[in-house]
MARZAVO-435952 format. One record per residue: residue in three letters; x, y, z of N, C-alpha, C, O, CB in turn. Coordinates in steps of 0.1 Angstrom, whole numbers, plus 5000, padded with zeros to 4 digits. Glycine has a CB too. Layout:
N
alaXYZXYZXYZXYZXYZ;...
REM end
This chain:
109
met177697807409176597707412176697667426177797647432176797577403;ala175597667433175497637447175697487449175397407441174097677453;asp176297457461176397317465174997257467174097327472177297307478;lys174897137465173597067466173596997480174496927483173296967455;leu172497017487172396957500171096867501169996927497172397057512;arg171196747505169996657506169596657520170396617529170296517500;val168296687523167696687536166796567537165896557529166996817539;ser166996487547166096367549165896347564166496417572166696237542;ser164996257567164696237581164496087583164296007574163496307586;met164496047596164195907600162695887602162095977607164995867612;lys162195767598160795747600160595727615161395687623160395617593;gly159395767619158995757633159695857642159695837655159295617638;gly160195967637160896067645159996167651160496277654161896127637;gly158696147652157796247657157496357647157096327636158396307670;gln157696477651157396597642158596627634159196737635156896717650;trp158996537625160196547617160096667607161096727604160396417609;trp158896697603158696807593159096937598159597027590157296807588;lys158996957611159397087617160897107615161397217611158997107632;ser161697007619163097017618163597017603164497087600163796907626;ile162896937595163296937581163097067574163897117567162596817574;thr161897117576161497247569162397357574162797447567160097277570;trp162597357587163497467593164897457588165497557584163497447609;ala165497337588166797317583166897347568167797407563167297177585;gly165897297560165897327546165897477543166597517534164697257540;lys164997547550164897697548166197767551166697857545163797757555;ala166797717563168097777567169197757557169997847554168497727581;phe169297637552170297607542170097677529170997727522170397457539;ala168797687525168397757512168797907513169297967504166897737509;asn168497967525168898107527170398127527170898237525168298157540;ser171098017530172598027530173198007517174398017515173197927540;gly172397987506172897967493172997827488173497807477174198037492;phe172597727496172697587492171397557484170297617486172797497504;glu171497467474170397417467169897297475170597197477170697377453;val168697307481168097197490167297107482166397147474167297267501;glu167496977484166796867478166296777489167096707495167596797467;thr164996757490164496667500164296527494163896517482163196717506;thr164596427502164396287497163296217503163096097501165696217500;arg162496297510161296227517160196207507159696297501160796317529;arg159796087505158796047496157795947503158195877512159295977483;phe156595957499155595877506154895777496154695807485154495967512;ser154695657501154095557493152695527497152095417494154895427493;asp151995617504150695587509149695577498149695667489150195697519;lys148895477498147995447487146695537488145995547478147495307487;arg146595617499145395707500145595827492144595907489145195737514;tyr146795857487146995977478146295947465146595847458148496007476;ser145396037461144696007449144796127439144196117428143195987452;ala145396237442145596347433146896417435147596387445144296437434;lys147096517427148296597429147896747430146896787425149296587417;cys148696817438148396967440148497037426149297007418149497027450;arg147597127424147597207412148597317411148697387401146197257409;asn149197347422150297447423151497397415151997297418150697487437;glu151797467404152897417395154197407402155097327398152997507383;lys154497487412155797477420155797357429156897317434156097597427;cys154597307433154497197443154297057437155196977437153397237453;arg153097037431152696907426152796797436152996677432153496877414;gly152596827449152696727459151396637459150396677454152896787473;pro151496517465150396427465149296477475149596527485150796287468;leu147996457471146896487480145996367482145896287474146096607473;met145496357494144496257498143096317494142996437494144596217512;ala142196237492140796277489140296367500140496347512139896157486;phe139596467496138796567504139796657512139296727522137996487514;met140996667509141896767515141496907510141296927499143396737512;arg141396997520141097137517142297217513142197307505140297207528;tyr143497177519144697247516145797147513145797037519145097337528;cys146797187505147897107502148797107515149197217519148697147489;pro149196987520150096987532151497027529152297057538149996857539;trp151897037516153297057512153497207510154497267514153596987500;cys152497277503152697417500151697507506151797627505152697437485;arg150697447513149597517520148697597511148197697516150297597531;val148597557499147697627490146297557491146197437491148197627475;lys145197637490143897587491143597507478143797557467142897697494;thr142997387479142597317468141397377462140397407469142397167471;lys141297387448140197447442139297347436138197377431140697547431;arg139697217435138897117429137797067438137997047450139796997425;pro136597057433135496987441135696837440135696777429134097027436;trp135896767451136096627452134796557449133696597453136696587465;thr134896437442133796357440133696247451134696207457133796287426;leu132496207454132296097465132295967458131395947449130996127473;pro133195867461133195737454131795667456131295667467134295647459;gly131295617445129995547446128795637445127595587445129895477459;ser128995767443127795857442128195957431129196017431127495927455;ala127195987422127396077411126796217415126896307407126796027398;thr126096227427125396347431126396447436127396417443124396317441;arg126196577432126996687437126096787443124996807440127896747425;cys126696867453125996977459125897087448126797117441126797027471;ser124697147447124497247437125197377440125297467432122997277435;his125597397453126197517457127697517456128297607450125797547472;cys128397407462129797407462130397307452131597297450130297377476;arg129597217446129897117436130696997442131296927434130697177425;trp130796987455131496867461130596747461129296767461131996907475;gly131096627461130296507461129596487474130096507484131196387458;val128296447473127496427484126596297482126396257471126496547487;asp126196237493125296117493123896167498123796177510125895997501;thr122996187489121696237493120896127500119796167507120896287481;asn121296007500120595897508120995907523120195857532120895757503;phe122095977526122595987539122496127545122096147557123995937540;trp122796227537122796367541121596447536121096427524124096437537;his121096537544120096637539120696767538120096857531118896637550;tyr121896787543122696917542124096877537124596777540122696997555;cys124596967529125996937524126996947535126997047543126397047513;pro127796837537128796847548129896937545130696967555129296707550;trp130096997533131197077530130797227531131597307537131697057516;cys129597267527129197407527127997437536127597547538128897457513;thr127397327541126297327551124997377544123997407552126597417563;lys124897387531123597437525122697317524123097197523123897497511;ala121397337523120397227522120497167508120597237498118997287524;leu120397037508120496967495119096957489118096937496121096827497;glu118996977476117796967469117396817467118296737463117797037455;ser116196787470115796647469115396607455114996487453114596617478;
REM end
């Protein structure tokens, strides 16, 4: 059984993710079991990644998961509007937009 190594970072350390992912990959390649302790409590996270290996938190309208870099397949809904684009199925506000901001197709009136 491999030794377990916990990788964490200090808040406000700039681009902490570069050093953490680099160190985590290096230790994992050396045979250690890497466990990250970085967790986020941001209330803007509203969904989870559909990648079964990741399941990282997502903020609304993210196109890619920032944790595993997999493209999100879900069409996001727009809060306060039930209207969806007929082309890409993403939520739109037809009172404000004449073209879909996600796929740039003309919205049907």
